[in-house]
C-alpha positions in Angstrom: 35.1 70.4 95.1 36.8 67.7 94.2 36.9 65.8 91.0 38.1 62.6 92.1 39.6 62.0 87.9 41.5 64.7 86.9 42.3 65.0 90.6 41.5 68.4 90.7 40.0 71.0 93.2 38.5 73.7 92.3 35.8 75.9 94.1 33.2 75.5 91.5 31.7 79.0 91.0 35.7 79.3 89.1 35.2 77.0 86.4 32.0 77.8 85.0 33.3 81.9 85.4 36.7 81.2 83.6 34.7 79.1 80.7 31.6 81.6 80.5 34.5 85.1 79.7 36.9 82.9 77.6 33.8 81.3 75.6 31.9 85.3 75.2 34.7 86.5 73.6 35.9 83.4 71.5 33.0 82.8 70.1 32.9 85.9 68.1 35.4 84.7 66.0 34.2 80.6 65.3 36.0 79.4 68.4 34.7 77.4 71.4 36.8 78.7 74.2 38.6 74.9 74.8 42.4 75.7 73.4 42.4 79.1 76.3 40.5 77.2 78.5 42.8 74.0 78.1 46.2 75.6 79.5 44.0 77.2 82.5 43.6 73.8 83.3 46.8 72.6 82.5 48.4 76.1 85.0 46.0 76.7 87.3 44.4 73.6 88.5 47.3 71.7 87.9 45.3 68.8 84.9 48.0 67.7 82.9 47.7 64.1 82.2 45.7 63.1 78.4 42.5 63.1 80.0 42.2 66.7 80.3 42.1 66.7 76.7 39.2 64.9 76.6 37.6 67.0 79.4 38.1 70.1 77.0 35.9 67.7 74.1 33.4 67.5 77.3 33.3 71.3 77.2 32.4 71.5 73.3 29.4 68.9 73.8 28.0 71.2 76.1 28.9 74.3 75.6 28.9 74.7 71.7 24.8 74.3 70.6 23.9 77.3 72.0 26.6 79.5 70.3 25.1 77.3 66.8 21.6 78.0 67.5 22.3 81.8 67.4 24.0 81.2 63.8 21.4 78.9 62.4 19.1 81.7 63.6 20.1 84.4 62.5 21.1 82.7 59.2 24.9 82.7 58.9 25.7 79.3 59.1 27.6 78.6 55.6 27.1 75.2 55.2 28.3 73.6 52.7 32.0 75.0 54.7 30.2 73.3 57.8 30.3 70.1 56.0 33.9 70.0 55.4 35.2 71.2 58.6 33.6 67.8 59.8 34.5 66.0 57.4 37.5 67.0 57.6 38.1 67.1 60.7 37.0 63.6 61.8 39.7 61.8 60.4 42.5 64.0 61.7 40.7 63.8 65.0 41.2 60.4 66.0 44.9 60.5 64.2 45.1 63.2 66.8 43.8 61.2 70.2 46.2 58.6 69.5 49.3 60.4 69.1 48.0 62.1 72.2 47.8 59.3 74.7 50.9 57.2 72.7 53.3 60.0 72.2 52.6 63.0 74.0 51.3 61.5 78.1 54.5 63.7 78.8 53.3 67.5 80.6 56.1 69.9 79.3 56.6 67.7 76.1 52.2 68.2 75.6 53.3 72.5 76.4 55.6 72.7 73.5 53.3 71.4 71.0 50.3 73.7 72.4 53.0 76.2 72.1 54.0 75.4 68.3 50.3 75.1 67.4 48.9 78.1 69.2 52.4 80.5 68.1 51.2 79.5 64.1 47.7 80.5 63.9 49.0 83.5 66.3 51.4 84.5 63.7 48.6 84.1 60.8 46.4 86.0 62.6 48.8 89.2 63.5 49.6 89.1 59.4 46.0 89.2 58.7 44.9 92.3 61.5 48.5 94.1 60.1 47.6 93.5 56.2 44.6 94.8 56.5 44.7 97.9 59.4 45.5 100.7 56.5 42.7 99.2 54.5 39.6 101.1 53.5 36.6 99.3 55.6 35.1 97.4 53.7 31.0 95.8 53.6 31.8 92.7 55.7 33.4 95.0 58.0 30.8 95.0 60.2 27.8 93.1 59.9 23.9 93.9 60.4 22.1 92.5 61.5 19.6 91.7 57.6 23.4 90.0 56.8 23.1 86.8 55.9 24.5 84.1 54.1 23.8 82.6 50.4 25.7 80.0 48.4 25.6 80.2 44.8 27.5 77.5 44.1 28.4 74.2 45.8 30.1 71.4 44.0 33.5 69.6 44.8 35.7 72.2 43.4 34.4 75.2 44.9 31.8 76.4 46.6 31.2 80.3 46.3 28.7 82.6 48.3 27.4 86.4 48.8 27.8 88.2 52.1 27.4 91.3 53.1 26.8 92.3 49.7 29.7 90.7 48.5 30.7 87.5 47.1 33.6 85.0 48.1 34.6 81.7 47.2 37.4 78.9 48.2 39.0 75.5 47.0 36.5 72.6 48.6 39.2 70.1 47.8 41.9 72.7 49.8 39.2 73.3 52.7 39.5 69.7 52.7 43.5 68.4 53.1 43.7 71.8 55.7 40.9 70.8 58.2 42.6 67.1 58.0 46.0 68.5 59.1 44.2 70.9 61.9 42.2 67.6 62.6 44.8 66.3 63.9 46.6 68.5 65.8 42.8 69.5 67.2 42.7 65.6 68.6 46.3 66.4 70.1 44.8 69.6 71.9 41.3 68.6 72.5 39.5 70.9 71.1 37.8 69.0 68.0 40.1 71.0 65.3 37.1 73.8 63.8 38.8 76.4 66.7 42.1 75.9 65.1 41.0 75.8 61.5 38.5 78.9 62.0 41.7 81.7 61.9 43.2 79.3 58.9 39.4 80.1 56.8 40.2 83.8 57.6 44.1 84.4 58.3 44.7 82.1 54.9 41.5 81.6 52.8 40.4 85.2 53.1 36.7 84.2 54.0 34.6 86.7 56.5 35.0 86.0 60.4 31.0 86.8 60.1 30.3 84.1 57.7 32.8 81.2 59.2 32.0 81.1 62.9 28.8 79.1 62.7 30.4 76.0 60.4 33.6 75.8 62.8 31.5 76.0 65.9 29.1 73.2 63.9 32.6 71.3 63.3 33.9 72.0 67.1 30.9 69.9 67.9 31.0 67.5 65.6 34.5 66.1 66.2 34.1 66.8 69.5 31.7 64.7 69.9 33.7 61.7 68.5 37.0 63.1 70.2 36.1 62.1 73.5 34.1 58.8 72.5 37.6 57.8 71.0 39.1 58.6 73.9 37.1 56.5 76.3 37.6 53.5 74.2 40.8 54.3 74.5 41.0 54.4 77.9 40.6 50.5 78.9 43.7 50.1 76.6 46.0 52.2 78.4 45.4 51.6 82.5 48.4 53.1 83.4 47.2 56.8 82.7 44.2 58.7 83.2 42.8 58.4 79.7 38.6 58.8 80.1 37.0 62.5 80.5 36.4 63.7 83.6 32.7 64.3 82.8 32.1 66.2 86.0 34.5 68.7 85.5 34.1 69.4 81.7 30.2 69.8 82.3 30.7 72.1 85.1 33.4 73.6 82.2 30.6 73.5 79.1 27.3 75.2 81.7 29.6 78.4 82.0 30.4 78.0 77.8 25.9 77.9 77.0 25.6 81.3 78.6 29.2 82.5 77.1 28.5 81.6 73.3 25.2 82.4 73.3 26.3 86.3 74.3 29.2 86.2 72.0 26.9 84.6 68.8 24.4 87.2 69.8 26.9 90.1 70.7 29.6 89.4 67.5 27.7 91.2 64.3 27.5 94.6 65.9 31.6 94.0 66.8 34.2 95.3 64.0 35.7 92.4 62.7 38.8 93.7 63.2 38.6 94.2 67.0 37.5 90.0 66.7 40.2 89.2 64.2 43.0 91.5 67.2 41.5 90.0 70.3 41.8 86.5 68.8 45.0 87.1 68.1 46.6 88.7 71.4 45.1 85.5 73.9 47.3 83.0 70.7 50.3 84.9 71.2 50.0 85.4 75.0 49.2 81.6 75.6 52.3 80.3 73.1 54.7 82.3 74.0 53.9 81.7 77.8 54.6 77.7 77.2 57.1 77.8 74.4 59.5 79.7 77.1 58.3 77.6 79.8 59.5 74.7 78.2 63.1 76.3 77.5 63.7 78.2 81.1 
């Protein structure tokens, strides 16, 4: 099947299956899978124009609602964190989309940027996995069907909540700042920003992966809607570049992501948190190493 906007020719079942497998595993950690789907498009499909970032946003828009539905249904949506992600990342996504088109249209420069972003995320996750490896298993290490998020404090300065018998808290201004910065990176990359911020919440702020996953996915969905509209708008000012998304290819990826995210969100509570973190860490570092080494070799 040929997709004229991206210039990609591929058997349609392949994008569907790739998106399904990636989304199933990454959605457990609050990540849509777009951060791994983009390297697949760049390296295997040869899709390297700025349009690939916009197409990644289309995938998020189609695929994420099924996973978010599961987290809401199970009472594991941390709404104060969700709104912080949305408010913080939205401005950054617009800035990132502009930077991608103006300063990173070259495929090699874009791959290096992607590799550096993923290297930082993977390093933080690796440190968190090593740090917690020898600790005794806590109440939040494995979720149960009865676990739900209960917010006890929610102000402009801080948020506190209970999950799995433990109390957690975070600084609201700090979350806004982190979300803004990763929103810029997410806008450039084409993943909305929420996908990058989930590992930050887990590895840096110390929040449980079971409680932040839904918030990160919801934030990714909203910022991806804004991102794809912005790319579509900017396309008219850059006729010499392919900027607008390939909607057909994005929807095909999204169809696989719908099923993968729903099943991943449903399965997450049965998988120990350390395995989810280790899985995300391995995927992130592998892709980061491939892109960084490829730039210099």
